[in-house]
C-alpha positions in Angstrom: 0.0 0.0 0.0 1.4 3.6 -1.0 2.8 5.4 2.0 0.7 8.4 1.6 -2.5 6.5 1.5 -2.8 6.6 5.2 -0.6 9.6 6.1 -3.6 11.6 6.7 -4.7 9.0 9.3 -1.6 9.4 11.0 -2.0 13.1 11.0 -5.5 12.9 12.4 -4.3 10.5 15.1 -1.7 13.0 16.3 -4.4 15.5 16.5 -6.7 13.1 18.1 -4.4 12.3 20.9 -4.0 15.8 21.7 -7.7 16.2 21.2 -8.6 13.6 23.8 -6.2 15.1 26.2 -7.9 18.5 25.8 -11.4 16.9 26.1 -10.4 15.1 29.0 -9.3 18.4 30.6 -12.5 19.8 29.5 -14.5 17.2 31.1 -12.7 17.5 34.4 -13.3 21.2 34.1 -17.1 21.0 33.2 -17.9 18.8 36.3 -16.7 21.1 39.2 -17.8 23.9 37.0 -21.4 22.6 36.5 -21.5 21.8 40.3 -20.4 25.6 41.0 -22.3 27.6 38.7 -25.1 25.0 38.1 -27.3 24.6 35.1 -28.2 28.3 35.4 -24.6 29.6 35.3 -23.9 27.3 32.5 -26.7 28.8 30.3 -25.0 32.2 30.6 -21.7 30.6 29.8 -23.1 28.6 26.9 -24.9 31.6 25.2 -21.5 33.7 25.5 -19.7 30.5 24.0 -22.1 30.1 21.1 -21.6 33.9 20.0 -17.8 33.4 20.3 -18.1 30.2 18.1 -20.1 31.9 15.6 -17.6 34.9 15.3 -14.7 32.3 15.2 -16.4 30.5 12.2 -15.8 33.6 10.2 -12.2 33.3 10.9 -10.2 30.2 12.2 -12.9 27.8 11.2 -12.6 28.4 7.5 -9.9 30.3 6.6 -7.2 27.7 7.9 -9.0 25.1 5.9 -8.4 27.1 2.9 -4.7 27.8 3.9 -4.0 24.0 4.4 -5.4 23.2 0.9 -3.5 26.0 -0.9 -0.4 25.3 0.9 -0.7 21.5 0.2 -1.2 22.2 -3.5 1.8 24.6 -3.7 4.1 21.9 -1.8 2.7 19.2 -4.3 4.0 21.7 -7.1 7.4 22.0 -5.6 6.7 25.6 -4.7 7.9 26.2 -1.1 8.2 30.0 -1.6 4.6 30.3 -2.8 3.3 28.0 0.1 5.2 30.4 2.7 3.7 33.5 1.1 0.2 32.1 1.3 0.9 31.7 5.2 2.2 35.2 5.4 -0.6 36.9 3.6 -3.3 34.7 5.4 -1.7 35.6 8.8 -2.4 39.5 8.2 -5.7 38.5 6.8 -6.9 36.7 9.8 -5.3 39.1 12.2 -7.4 41.9 10.7 -10.5 40.0 10.6 -10.1 38.6 14.1 -9.3 42.2 15.5 -12.8 43.5 13.9 -14.8 40.7 15.3 -13.4 40.9 18.6 -14.3 44.8 18.8 -17.6 44.2 17.4 -18.4 41.6 20.0 -17.0 43.6 22.9 -18.9 46.9 22.0 -22.2 45.0 21.4 -22.2 42.6 24.1 -25.4 43.9 25.7 -27.2 44.1 22.5 -26.3 40.4 21.9 -27.4 38.8 25.2 -30.7 40.9 24.9 -31.3 39.7 21.4 -31.2 36.1 22.3 -33.3 36.2 25.4 -30.4 35.6 27.9 -29.6 39.1 29.2 -27.6 37.4 32.2 -24.8 36.4 29.8 -23.7 40.0 29.1 -20.6 39.7 31.4 -19.5 36.5 29.8 -19.9 37.8 26.3 -17.6 40.7 27.3 -15.0 38.2 28.7 -14.8 35.9 25.8 -14.5 38.8 23.1 -10.6 38.9 23.2 -10.1 35.3 22.3 -11.3 36.0 18.8 -8.4 37.9 17.8 -5.6 35.5 19.2 -7.3 32.5 18.2 -7.7 33.7 14.5 -4.1 34.4 14.1 -3.4 31.1 15.6 -5.4 29.7 12.7 -2.9 30.8 10.1 -0.2 28.8 11.8 -2.4 25.6 12.1 -3.3 26.0 8.6 0.3 26.4 7.4 1.5 23.6 9.4 -1.5 21.2 8.5 -0.8 22.0 4.9 2.7 20.5 5.3 0.8 17.5 7.0 2.8 18.3 10.1 0.0 18.1 12.9 2.3 18.3 15.8 2.4 22.0 16.4 -1.6 22.1 16.2 -1.4 19.3 18.8 0.7 20.8 21.2 -1.0 24.2 20.9 -4.3 22.4 21.5 -3.0 21.1 24.8 -1.5 24.3 26.1 -4.6 26.1 25.2 -6.7 23.8 27.2 -4.6 23.5 30.1 -4.6 27.2 30.4 -8.1 27.6 29.7 -9.2 25.0 32.4 -7.0 26.2 35.0 -7.8 29.9 34.7 -11.7 29.3 34.0 -12.1 27.1 37.0 -9.9 29.5 39.4 -12.0 32.4 38.4 -15.4 30.6 38.4 -14.7 29.5 42.1 -13.1 32.9 43.2 -16.0 34.9 41.6 -18.9 32.7 42.9 -19.8 35.0 46.0 -20.7 37.6 43.4 -23.2 35.6 41.6 -23.7 33.0 38.9 -23.4 35.8 36.2 -20.0 37.0 37.2 -18.7 33.4 38.0 -19.6 32.2 34.4 -17.9 35.4 33.2 -14.9 34.2 35.1 -15.1 30.6 33.6 -15.4 31.8 30.2 -12.4 34.3 30.5 -10.3 31.2 30.7 -11.1 30.8 26.8 -9.5 34.2 26.1 -6.4 33.1 28.3 -6.3 29.9 26.5 -6.3 31.6 23.0 -3.4 33.7 23.9 -1.2 30.7 25.1 -2.0 28.7 21.9 -1.0 31.8 19.7 2.5 32.1 21.8 3.0 28.4 21.6 2.6 28.3 17.8 4.7 31.4 17.3 7.6 30.0 19.2 7.5 26.7 17.3 7.2 28.6 13.9 10.3 30.8 15.3 12.4 27.8 16.1 12.0 26.7 12.4 12.3 30.4 11.0 15.9 29.8 10.1 15.6 26.7 8.2 12.5 28.2 6.4 14.7 31.1 5.4 17.6 28.8 4.0 15.0 26.8 1.9 13.5 29.9 0.4 16.9 31.0 -0.8 16.5 28.4 -3.6 13.6 30.5 -5.0 15.0 34.0 -4.9 14.1 35.8 -7.9 11.1 33.5 -9.0 8.0 35.2 -9.6 5.2 34.7 -7.0 1.4 35.2 -7.0 0.5 38.3 -5.8 -1.2 38.9 -2.4 -4.4 40.1 -3.7 -4.6 37.0 -6.0 -3.9 34.9 -2.7 -6.6 36.7 -0.7 -9.0 36.2 -3.6 -8.2 32.6 -3.7 -8.6 32.0 0.1 -11.8 33.8 0.1 -13.1 32.0 -2.9 -12.4 28.6 -1.1 -13.2 29.6 2.3 -16.5 31.6 1.8 -18.7 28.5 1.2 -17.0 26.8 4.0 -17.4 29.8 6.2 -21.3 30.0 5.4 -21.7 26.4 6.0 -19.7 26.4 9.3 -21.7 29.2 10.4 -25.2 27.5 9.9 -24.8 25.3 13.1 -23.5 28.2 15.5 -26.2 30.3 14.4 -28.6 27.5 15.1 -27.2 27.2 18.3 -27.9 30.7 19.1 -31.3 30.4 17.5 -31.8 27.5 20.0 -31.4 29.8 22.9 -34.2 32.0 21.6 -36.4 29.1 20.5 -35.9 26.8 23.5 -36.6 29.7 25.9 -39.7 30.9 24.2 -41.2 27.4 23.6 -40.6 26.3 27.2 -42.2 29.2 28.3 -45.3 28.5 25.9 -45.0 25.0 27.4 -45.7 26.5 30.9 -42.3 26.8 32.3 -41.2 30.2 34.0 -37.9 31.8 32.7 -35.7 30.5 35.4 -36.8 27.0 35.0 -36.6 27.3 31.3 -32.9 28.8 31.8 -31.9 25.7 33.9 -33.4 23.1 31.4 -31.5 24.9 28.5 -28.3 24.6 30.7 -28.9 21.0 31.4 -29.1 20.1 27.4 -26.5 22.6 26.1 -24.3 23.0 28.9 -24.2 19.5 30.3 -25.7 16.7 28.2 -24.4 18.1 24.6 -20.8 18.2 26.2 -20.7 14.4 26.4 -22.0 14.2 22.7 -19.3 16.6 21.5 -16.4 14.4 22.8 -16.3 12.1 19.8 -15.9 15.2 17.6 -12.4 15.2 18.8 -11.5 12.5 16.4 -13.8 13.6 13.6 -12.7 17.3 13.5 -9.1 16.0 13.5 -9.7 13.7 10.7 -11.7 16.2 8.6 -8.5 18.6 8.9 -6.3 15.9 7.6 -8.5 14.8 4.9 -8.7 18.2 3.2 -5.0 18.3 2.1 -4.8 14.6 1.6 -7.8 14.4 -0.9 -6.9 17.7 -2.3 -3.3 16.1 -3.1 -4.9 13.0 -4.7 -7.2 15.1 -7.0 -4.1 17.1 -8.2 -2.9 13.8 -9.3 -6.4 12.8 -10.7 -6.1 9.8 -8.7 -9.8 9.0 -8.0 -9.0 5.6 -6.6 -7.0 7.0 -3.9 -9.8 9.5 -3.1 -12.2 6.4 -2.9 -10.1 4.5 -0.8 -9.2 7.3 1.7 -13.1 8.1 1.7 -14.0 4.7 2.7 -11.3 4.4 5.4 -12.5 7.9 6.7 -16.0 6.7 6.9 -15.2 3.3 8.6 -13.3 5.1 11.2 -16.2 7.4 12.1 -18.4 4.6 12.4 -16.1 2.6 14.5 -16.2 5.5 16.9 -19.7 7.0 16.5 -21.9 3.9 16.8 -20.3 2.7 20.1 -20.1 6.2 21.7 -23.9 6.8 20.7 -25.2 3.7 22.2 -22.9 3.8 25.2 -24.3 7.3 26.0 -28.0 6.1 25.4 -27.8 3.1 27.6 -25.9 4.7 30.4 -27.2 8.2 30.1 -28.9 8.4 33.5 -26.0 6.9 35.5 -23.5 9.0 33.7 -25.3 12.2 34.4 -25.8 11.2 38.0 -22.2 10.5 38.4 -21.1 13.9 37.1 -24.0 16.2 38.1 -25.6 14.4 41.3 -27.3 17.7 42.4 -29.2 18.0 39.0 -32.7 16.5 38.4 -33.5 13.3 36.7 -34.4 15.2 33.6 -30.8 15.6 32.6 -30.3 12.0 32.0 -33.2 11.9 29.9 -31.9 15.0 27.9 -28.7 13.0 27.0 -30.5 9.7 26.1 -32.6 11.8 23.4 -29.5 13.5 22.1 -27.0 10.7 22.2 -27.8 9.3 18.6 -26.8 12.6 17.2 -23.2 11.4 17.7 -23.2 9.1 14.7 -24.8 11.6 12.4 -22.4 14.5 13.6 -19.3 12.3 13.2 -20.4 11.3 9.6 -21.5 15.0 8.7 -18.0 16.2 9.8 -16.0 13.2 8.0 -18.0 13.6 4.7 -17.7 17.4 4.9 -13.9 17.0 5.0 -13.9 14.7 1.9 -16.1 17.0 -0.1 -13.9 19.9 0.6 -10.8 18.1 -0.6 -12.5 17.2 -3.6 -13.2 21.0 -4.4 -17.1 20.6 -3.8 -17.2 23.2 -0.9 -20.7 24.3 -1.7 -22.4 20.9 -1.5 -21.8 20.4 2.5 -22.9 24.1 2.9 -26.3 23.6 1.2 -26.9 20.2 3.0 -26.0 21.9 6.3 -28.5 24.7 5.5 -31.3 22.2 4.9 -30.5 20.1 8.0 -30.6 23.3 10.1 -34.1 24.1 8.8 -35.1 20.6 9.8 -33.7 21.3 13.2 -35.3 24.5 13.7 -38.6 23.5 12.8 -38.6 20.3 14.9 -37.2 22.2 17.7 -39.9 24.9 17.5 -42.8 22.3 17.3 -41.8 19.8 19.8 -40.2 21.8 22.6 -43.7 23.6 23.2 -45.1 20.2 24.2 -45.0 19.9 27.9 -44.3 15.9 27.5 -41.2 16.5 25.5 -40.2 20.1 26.7 -36.3 20.5 26.3 -36.1 16.9 24.7 -37.8 18.4 21.7 -34.9 20.5 21.0 -32.6 17.3 21.3 -34.8 15.5 18.8 -34.5 18.6 16.5 -30.6 18.2 16.6 -30.7 14.6 16.0 -32.9 15.0 12.8 -31.0 17.9 11.6 -27.6 16.1 11.6 -29.3 13.0 10.3 -30.7 14.8 7.2 -27.4 16.7 6.4 -25.6 13.4 6.8 -27.7 11.6 4.1 -27.3 14.4 1.7 -23.7 14.6 1.9 -23.4 10.7 1.4 -25.6 11.1 -1.9 -23.2 13.9 -3.0 -20.2 11.6 -2.3 -21.8 8.8 -4.6 -22.4 11.4 -7.3 -19.1 13.0 -7.6 -17.0 9.9 -6.9 -19.2 8.1 -9.4 -19.3 4.8 -7.1 -21.1 3.9 -4.2 -19.0 3.6 -1.1 -21.3 1.0 0.4 -21.5 2.6 3.8 -24.0 -0.1 4.9 -21.4 -2.9 4.2 -18.8 -0.7 6.2 -21.1 -0.2 9.1 -21.9 -4.0 9.6 -19.1 -5.2 11.7 -19.0 -1.9 13.7 -22.6 -2.3 14.5 -22.1 -6.1 15.6 -19.5 -5.0 18.1 -21.6 -2.0 19.3 -24.7 -4.5 19.8 -22.3 -6.6 22.1 -21.1 -3.7 23.9 -24.5 -2.3 24.7 -25.5 -5.6 26.1 -22.4 -6.0 28.2 -22.9 -2.3 29.7 -26.5 -2.6 30.5 -26.2 -5.9 32.4 -22.7 -5.1 34.1 -24.1 -1.8 35.4 -27.3 -3.7 36.8 -25.1 -6.4 38.3 -22.4 -4.0 40.0 -24.8 -1.8 41.3 -26.9 -4.4 42.8 -23.8 -5.7 44.6 -22.1 -2.4 45.6 -25.1 0.2 45.3 -22.7 2.9 44.3 -23.6 4.5 41.0 -20.2 5.9 40.4 -18.5 2.5 40.7 -21.2 0.6 38.6 -20.9 3.3 36.0 -17.3 3.3 35.7 -17.2 -0.6 35.7 -19.9 -0.9 33.0 -17.9 1.7 30.8 -14.7 -0.1 31.3 -16.2 -3.6 30.6 -18.2 -2.1 27.5 -14.9 -0.8 25.9 -13.0 -4.2 26.6 -16.1 -6.0 25.0 -16.2 -3.6 21.9 -12.4 -4.0 21.4 -12.3 -7.8 21.8 -15.4 -8.5 19.4 -14.1 -6.0 16.8 -10.9 -7.8 16.4 -12.4 -11.4 16.7 -14.9 -10.5 13.8 -12.1 -8.9 11.9 -13.5 -5.4 11.8 -10.2 -3.7 11.5 -7.5 -4.7 9.0 -3.7 -5.1 9.2 -3.4 -2.0 6.8 -5.8 0.1 9.0 -3.6 -0.8 12.1 -0.4 -0.1 10.4 -1.5 3.4 9.5 -1.6 4.3 13.2 1.3 5.4 15.1 2.5 2.4 17.1 -0.3 0.3 15.4 2.3 -2.0 13.4 3.3 -4.0 16.8 -0.2 -4.5 17.6 -1.1 -5.8 14.1 1.8 -8.2 14.2 0.9 -9.5 17.6 -2.6 -10.0 16.3 -1.7 -11.5 13.0 0.5 -14.1 14.8 -2.4 -15.2 16.6 -4.5 -15.2 13.4 -7.0 -12.5 14.4 -6.4 -10.2 11.6 
């Protein structure tokens, strides 16, 4: 198998390791944060965070992807000078956009918080506004390094960002608690601004250490004509604008959720405080568990864009199909067990992490858990389509999915029997529609069915075995010990072991797929000796 076939997988796994570390830190941070500022404080925190993510979509979400693609193409053509110029131009572009957006958010914090029916989030919006500038500049560095398929700098910056974010946010939330949930929530989210600055400094230091080597390499290109800055900006915008629009759909819908959910819950008979708490339970607590598997698919999508783009430049459609099938399989290997694990253990997990919250929290997680499968598939297929140069397709599909989500959430949330769970159902259906439309597009443009059903059979079998093990082991351990946390952890550990064993026994993972992972060759050799692969 050609060496480049799985290079994007190794890059994805490097980012995944860093992402897992970051998510673990984030989860540890979320638990005491939720216990300190409760679901009410998390609702203020979440509204400010959703505004921050929306602003960030217009800079560090879309443009770094364009940088990655353009740099990858120039390196494939042997033009390191133009690749570096793309980085320099993009850094100034992102810095300008980030500064403007930071100022807009800061000066209009009160307007935004009032508009989304959550005036208590005003201070939190102010606190997060500086992060947009530093994170935007960091995006230029990440795009440059990822375009070279060097994921290590991004991985390191992710970890340093999360560590500083967690430490600062938790400390300030605790110290400011006597001043009320609104101030404490603002202190917590200010950690995001501190983390963004630390991430930027980390990437800048790594780049500075390589600056001398880069200058030496560029000496070979002195005197050669390069693309103008205006042309580079035009290409970056042309590529990133559809991604930017598509990427902004869900952040916009998340903000509309604040308005829709609060309005429809009150229509169902809940007062504003109760509605705020229910919103905090779904968006600030339950959804955070659904987002954990995104660590892998976001990293995978980031690696897919330059890798697929490289194959498209060579007009090697067979390589594009192989990489696409492998990426979809990896998403299913993670998404299916994660969704069922959250579904079957929703109540125990929420009780373990948030013992002071009501039973409705576990029910909300159970309703939203199946979104994991569709969310992982949407992100993976979006990366594939972007790499193929079909940036507009996932944008259109996300708009359709967002419309479905909005309509379903509006209708179901006002039903007293469903209340906040109506918004959860809307999320699931929205991502489900978008993922199905993306898959149809892949079949159309690759001119061949990727057979996602056949790919999913073995992961589904292993997931079924894992689900049975998780359910009965929890019941058994709890009956013996009568402690939810021990029973939950025991069930999770056993479920992971059962899934891993079954997926190997039924040969759900091939030797080539294991070899593509860092350190996977040793495992594949051991399993091959035993005749398991």
